[in-house]
N, C-alpha and C positions, 0 to 999 in steps of 0.2 A: 924710825924710832917708835917703840910701842907707847901707847898712851900711859900716863902716870895715873895709877889708881890709888885713891884713898877711900876705902870702903866706909870710913866714918864721916866722910865729907857731908856736912849739914845734917847728920843723923840726929834727930831730936833726943834729948836726954830721957832716960827712963826705960828705954826699950832694950831688947837684946842687941849685943854687938853684931855688926854685919860681917858675915864671912868674907874672906878675901878671895876673889875669883882668880883663876889661873891667868897668866899673861896671854894676851891675844891682841892682835893688831886692830881690833874694833872694841868699842865699849857697848856690850849688849846688856849691861846691868843697870846703869843709870842710878837714879835715886832709890829705886826699889820700893818697898812697901810704905816707907815713911818719907815722902817728898817734903822739902822744906816749905814752910809757910812763907809766901813771898812778901807779906806785909805791904800789899799795894796801897798807894796813897788813898786816904779817905776811908780805909777799911773796905775797899772794893772787893767784891766776890770774884771779879773777872777783869783782866786786862784785855781789851779788845783792840786789835790793830787791823786796819784796812790797808791793803797794798794795791796801788795802781801801777801796773807794769807798763812802762812807756818804752816801746820797742820799735815803733813804726818809723822806718827810714834807716834802720840799722840791720835789717834782715838780709839774707842772701840775695844778691842782685849782681848781674854781670857788669852793671855800671860802676860797681865798687871793686871790680877785678875778681869777683868770685867765679867759680867754675860753672855754676848753675844757679837757677832761680830758687826762691824759697818754696817749701812745700808743707810747712807745719802750721798748725793752729789757725785755720781759716774756715770759710764756709764751704770750701770744695772738699767733699768727702774723697779720701784716698788720693789726694793730689800727689803727683810725682814731679820731681825737679826737672826742669828743662835744661839739659846740658848745653852750655854755650849760647843760650838764648834767653831773652826776656819772657816772662810770663805776665802778660798784660793784665789778665784778670786778677792774678795773685797780687800784683803791685797795687791795683786800685782797691782791693779789699783791705790791704794794709793801710793805704792812704786814708780810707774812711776813718780809721782809728785816730789818726793825728789831726785830720781836718774837722771831724764832727763828733766822733765818739768820746774823745778826751773832754771836749767842752761840755758834753752832756753829764759826764761824771763830775766835772768841776762844779757844775751847777748843783747837782744832787748833794754834794758835800758842803759847799759853801752856803747854800740856802738854809741848811740845817745847822750850820756852825759846828760841823764835825770834822775832825782832823784826820790825817792819814799819812802814810809813807808812800813815796813814789820810788819804785825801782826803775831808774832811768838809764838806758843805754846811752853812753856819752855822745855817740855820733847822731843818734836820734834827737837828743836834746839840743845839740849844736845846730841841727837843721831846722828847728822850730823854736827860735828864741822867744816868740810870743808865749808859747806854752810854758817854757822855762820861767819866764818872767811871772806868769800867773801862779806858778807853784811857790815861788819865793814870796809873792804878795800875800798868798793864803797862809803863809807860815807853815807849810807842809815840810816834812823832812824829805830830802832828796838823797836816797842811798844809791850807790852805783849798781847798775845791772851789767857792769863791764863795758868795755869799749863798743862792742857790737853784740847783736843777738845771734851768737854762733855756738855750735857744739864744740867745746874745747877738749873732748875726750882724746883726740889724736893730735892736738896742737902741741908743738914742741915747747919746751920750758922757756926758752928765750923769747919766743913770740908772745906767749901768754904773759910773761913778766912785762914786756913792752906794752901790751894792751892794757894791763892794769895801770901802768904809769900814765898812759894816754887818757884813760878814763878819769883819773884824778885830775890831771892837768886841764882837760877840756871842761870838766864840770866846774872847777875853780874859776876858770876864765868866763864861762857862760853865766854862772849863778853868783859868783863872788865868794864862795866858800867850798872847801873840799868835802867829800863825803866821809862820814865816820863809820858807815856800814857798807857792806858789799854782799851782793847776791849774784854770783856769776851765773847761776841757773843751770848750766850744763858743764859742771866742773870735771876735773880729772884728779888723779892721785896726787898731783903736785900743787893743786890750787890753794889749799889751805896754808901750806907752807909759804907759798909766794905771797899770799895775803899777809901773813904774819911778818914776813921779811920786809914788806913795803914799809911797815913801821907806823903808819898813821891811822890804821883802822882800829876801832874799838870793838867791833863785832862783825861776825860773819853769819849769814843765814842759809848757807848751803847744807841744810840739815832738816830732816822731818822727824827727828828721833824722840821728841819729848813734848810735853805740854807746858814745860817751863824752860827758861834759859839755863844753860850750864856752861862750865868752864872747860876749855881745852888747854892742856898744859904740855903739849908735845914739843913746842917750839920756843922754849924759854919763857918769856913773859906770858902769863895767862891771857888767852884770847876768849872773849865771851861768844858763845854760840846762841843765837836767838832763833829757834827752829821756825821754819816756814810751813806752808801747807800745800799739798796737791789734792786734798779732798774738798776743803772749803774753797774751791777755786773754779772759776767759770770755765777754765780750759777743759774740764771734764764734760762739759755740756755743749761744747762748741758746735756739734752737729745736731743735737737733739734737745736743746734747752728751751723749755718754756719758763717764763718768769716765775711761775708758781712752784715749779720743781726746785729751782734754785733757792727760792725763799724758804720752802719747807725744809730743805736739807740744812741750810744755815740756821734756821730756827731750832731744829732738833739738836744740832751741835751746841748752839748757845744754851738751850734749856738744860742739857746735861751738865755742861760746865758750870752754869750758874747755880744749879742745885748743889753740885759738889763744892762750890765755892763757899758754902755756909761754914764748912770746916777746913777745906783744903783748896784755896783759890788757885786758879791756873791762868794761862793766857790762851787767847784764840786769835788766829790770823785768818784773814779773808783775802784771797787773791783775785784780782780783777784785771781785765785787759780791755783797752780802749776799743779795739775792733770786735770784741765779743760782747761783753755786757753793755758796752756803749751803744749797741743797737737798740732801737726803740722797743722792740718786742721782748727784750730781755731786761731792759733798764727798770721796768716797773717792779719786777721781783726784788731787785736791789733796793729800790726806794721803799718798798714795804718792809724790808728787813731793817733799814736805817730807822724807820719810824717805830718799829717794834723795839729796837734797842733803846731809843729815846724814851719809851714808855716805862723803862725799868730803872730802878735805883741801884746804887752800889755797882755800877759798871764804869770802869775807867777806859774811855775811848782815847787812845793815845797813839803817839808815833813810836816807831821802834827805837828811835834815839832816846825817847823818854824811858822806855823799859831798860835800855842800856844804862842810862844814867842812874836809875833806881837800883839796878843790880850791882853796879860798881860801888855805890854808896853803902849798900846794906848787906850784900852777900859776897864779900871777898872770899876767894878760895883759901883753903887751909895753907898756912905758911907764907902767905903774901903780906908783906909789911904794908905796902901801898901800891896802888896801880895808877 
């Protein structure tokens, strides 16, 4: 099904009418020259959301029946999967994230009374109930990062549907509530439809397409898309990150969006990984950015669920009586 386009969606009054683009299976137009004013709480210039990706213990490992070891996003440059064997160095690099790196990030945020969203792989969450408990106690949002940290590009539809079901079931059992948001991370062409069909998700974040949330209307009831980030993300610096480089990039992104926010506020996401920025040599750059943010006024540091709630209340899509 092609996306449903309404070129006048949220178009401010007084400007020229928006031309209707030709039908296409992608939305390459978006809000155009006149994005909506989000009306963030308190008149904020910027909605800022930090995301801690909690994946350690759900990555590829033959102990879980996988064909090979993990090879992505670690300290080992150019790592290759070991077919049919365990990769002991890779396993312990991931274990650092859940054993030590997570708790360093937990301290950085809780000591500053700053909130965040956790993208939690359900199997990883289940295997570290103390970490799960600390997220709930901190009143952080726990969005699901899927059942496992896998590439779903070539996973069949039935398996992915079952993994989404398991992700919801496990998180509800471990934390006491189901997720309202999902970031599969490595989706395929079926993922968004399966998310919509599950019926309980209010938003999906498998998109990097905008500086503001937007609605997807392909699958009946509108589903909110809250775009994520791969640029304000420590994964880009996994093998060459000094804390100052990370700080400087985040500060530049923040400063541009904060300046634009005087007339056209946006949102900003920051992606973090326990095994990456949770390392001491990288954590200082994050700490500096957190302190920089706290020195500014008119910034709404929030959870993605807060953005979701705000958008549902204030920016319903055209033609939707209620959501």
